N, C-alpha and C positions, 0 to 999 in steps of 0.2 A: 505493501502499501503505499510506505513511504518512497521507495525508488523514482516515483516520475517523480512525484515533488523534490525530491534532491537534483535529478538532471535539468524540472523547470526555471529552480534555483540556480542551478550551473551556469543553463543559459542567460539568463537575466543580470550576472556576474559579470561578464561575456562582453555581453553587450555594452554595459555600464565601461568596461577597462576600453573596447573600442573607442566611445565616443570620449574618455579622457586623453588617448590617444591622439586622437582625431582634434581635439582645439589644443593642445600642446604646441600641435605640427601645422600651424594657422601660416598661411601665405607670408615670409617675412623674406628680408633678403635680399630686394630688389634692387638694379641697380639703378645709382643716382646717374649717371654717366647725363653729360647736359644738361644736368640740373642747378638752380641758382636756390636754391633749402640749403637754410643756415646748419651748423655742423650737431648742434642737438637732435635736428631732424632726417638727417641725413647717414645714420650709422652703421647702416646694409654694407654687407660687402659689394666690392665692383663686381663687376661685371669678368668670367673671366678673359683673361690675356690685358687687360687694361691698368693703366696707371692709375694709383688713386692718389692725387692732390689738392691742396690745402691754397686756398687764395685765403689772405686775411680779408680782403673787400669784396664786395659787391662788384667792382670797377674791375679791377683783375681777375675776378673767375671769367668776368665776361671774356675777357681775350685772352685767359688759358683755355677757355672752350673753344674759341675759337680757332685754337692752334692745334689747338690736343685731339678737335674733334672725336669719331668713335672712340679712340684709343683711350681717353683721359676720363676718367673719374671724379669729376672737380665739387670739394665742400668749400662750400665762407664761410670764414667763422663769423663777421659781422654780415644779417642779415639787412635788404632793402632800407633807408633809411636812418638808419646807426651810423654815428658819431662816432669813427676810431678813434676820435684828441680825451673819449672821455669813455672808452668801452673798458669795462669789467669782464678779464674773460671769467668763460664756465667753465665746469668739469669737463663739459660733455668736450667742450674744445679743445684742451688734455688727450682726454681718449680719440678727437681727431686726428691729431696732429700723430697720436704714437700710433695708429693705424694708417697712416700716411708713407709713401716714398720723399715726396718731395713739398716743398715748403712757397710757396710767391707772397712776396711782400714789397712793397710800396721801397722803405727805405726810409729814409731821412727821417730817422724819426715819428714818423707818423705812427706807429705802430712799437710805441716805447714796452708795450707792455707784454711783448709776441718775445722776447730772447729767455724770460722767466719760465711762459710759457711752456715754449719748447726743450726746456728745461724738465721740467716737471713730466716733460710726456715720454724721455730718456729714449734711448736708442741712438742713431746716429741717418739721414736721412740731410741732401742739402739741401740748406735754403736761398731761394735767388732772390733778390732785391729788384726787381724788374727796373727798377731807376739807376741799373750800374752804367758807366759810362756817359753821363751826361753829367753837367754843370750844372751847378743847382744855380738859384739868387737868394741871397740873405734874406730871412725873413721882415717885412717893411721896406728895403732896400726898396731906392724910388726908381721906379723900370726908364725916363728919361734920364741917362743918365749927363745931356747932353745941355739938357736945361736947368734953371732953377727950380728947385722943388718948389711943389705950389704952396706946402706947412712942412714943419721939421715932425718929428717923427713922432715928438710929444704931444702935439695938437693933435694929430691923427689920431691919437688915441692908442698907440701900441709900444713896443719898444722893438728896437732893432737884435735881437738876437737870434742863434736859428737860423740853419736852412730851411727856404720854403721848400715843402714836399711836394705840392699841385701840382707836380710837373705833369698833368694830364692833359691840363687846360691846352698845354701847346700841341696840338695832334702831332705834329714832327716828331716830340718825345716819347708820343704815344710808337708813333710808329719805331723807335730802339727798345719801348717796352716788350714790345712784340719778337723784336728778334732777340733778345735774351731768356724769352719764354721756351721760342723754339729752339736756342743754345740748351735752357733746361732739361726740355726734356729730353732730347738726343741727349745729354751727356748721361743719361737713366735708362734709357729707352733706343738701342743706337737702331735696333731691328725695325723702327720704322720711321726711323729720318726722312727718308722720302717722303712720305705720308703729311710733317712737321712743314719740311720746308716748301712745301708745295699749297698746305693749308695760310701757311704766314703769310706765304706771296701775296695768295687770290684777298688775305684778311688786308694785306698794307699798301692792294691797289685802293681798295673799299677807302682806308683811312687819305690817299693822297687826293680822292677825288673831295673825301668831306673837309679838307685841309681847304682847296681849292672855291671848293662852295660859300665855306666860310668869309674867305677871303671876299668873296663876291657879294655877300650879306650884307657886311660892313660896309661898304662901299655908300650905301643906304643912310648912315649916320655922318653929317659933319663932324668935320674935324673936331672942331672947337667944343663940340657936343660928346665927344667921346669921349666920358668921366665918369671913374666907375666911384660910388660910394657902397662895401660889402660888408654883410657883416661881420666875416672874419678878413684873413687876408689870404686868399686863395684864388685872387685871377690875376697874380703879377705876370707868371708864364703867358696868359691869355693876351695880358694887355699889350706884354712884349713882344709876342707872335703879329698879334691885329690889329695892334695899332692905335691902342684906350691908353687914360694916364691911370691910374688908381690912384684917387684924390684921398683915402680915408677909409677906415674900418668902424665899425662899432665893436670889436671885440678885441684887446689888444695880443695882433702877430698873427701868428700863424695858427693858433690856438684855439679854443674858445671856452677855456674853462676858470677863468679869471671876467668878471664883468664889469662895467666900464662906471666909475663912479659919475656923480650927476652933470663936474665938472667936467670931467674929458664930454661927456655924452652934449655941454654947451658949447664948447669948440668946435665939437662935429658942427651941430646945425650953424653954428657962425658959417667954419668953413664950406657946406655946403650953399651956405647965400652967400658968400661971398666970391666964390668957384661958379655958380649958378648950374650948379649941377641938376641934372632935372629928375632924377629918381635914385631913390635907394634899394638894394637889392639884398635879398636874405636868401636863405635855401630849406632846404626837404631833411637839415638834419641836427638844424637849430630852430628851439623858439623864437619866431620871429615878434617878440613882443617891445624888444628892445629896440629893434630897427623901427618901426611901423610906428614908437615914442618919436623915433628921431624925424622922422616922414613926416609925420603930424606937425612939430614943433618948427620945423623947418620949411611949411605949407609944401611938398612936394610931395610926390606918387611913390606908392611901394609896390616892386613886386617881391612876392612871399615863394613864387613856384620852383624857384632854381634848384636843381641839382648840381650837390657839389662834390662832397665826400664822398654818395653813396648813390646810387643807383637809387629807381623805385621801384614800387613794387613789379611782378610778371602786369603782363597787360597796361602798363601806362606811358606815357608817352617818356617818359625817363627808361625805360625799360633796358637798352641796351645802352655798351659804352655812344654808340653813331647817334642812334636816337637822343641824349642826353644831352650829347654838345650840339644837336642840331636844335632842342629844343631851345636850350639856356640863350646859346645866338637868334633864334627870331625874338624872345623872349625879352631881351638885352637890348635888340637893335629896335622892336615895336617902341620902348621905356625912352628912347633915348632920341629917334631920329625927328 
């Protein structure tokens, strides 16, 4: 009488075990090749035969994807809209670096937090500063060396120290970034060197076209109106390449960590009025409150939608580096012409 009952119980137990096993092996470990997700959301193993690469910022990640193509799984430490100047690494960043074969950073002090994070990850892997080989300008340096500066650094509200890391705002510099990324990938994956060469060459052609497009767009702005007041010292390379003058910044220097005093804001407002600057520009990674205050007190327009230290979300007007540059220049030109 009890034997059938025991078999029934055994059958139920086997069914429960099967369900639990299926739950424990739910689909996972999917490749994030070509993804722009943050490291915390992309800890899956890369597809077989791909290089697991770390990019510190979304801008660098986009460049690495264009060069690496299908051979590289790119993980971004800073998600879109994140300010690298004030970023605090997370445990997931350490794990992502530990799982990587190569790390790409901007360099020039933009990622001051990276060295310790990499040390905590352990192991050995090449870390490529994509700005290698380029000559930086000093943070707060006047881009028009042959002209009398419009105002002193103190009057601008920033101090002169450190190299300006925002090299990507000169598209010619970004071409060097791409070349450094290509060479870094070839260093650890010689088998796919031909693919990296071809991808880099094709992307560099797109960048050359972008550079020419920017030069053409800027022609719509009269020379005397090519003056920039920005949230922080981001556009030095842009100004130098495309014929603008950075008159002043809301935040001191190339970082956004130290807010200006009331006196510095008053000086900046006075400078805007004296120089007849048409607009104030701020960006997606910084609270626009102070820039809006300066623009309001000076009686000029404020543009709060520029992309500077980070790309925008997927689908936005700043989703890729090329999209970001094209959008930013269009916004600047419309506000100044």
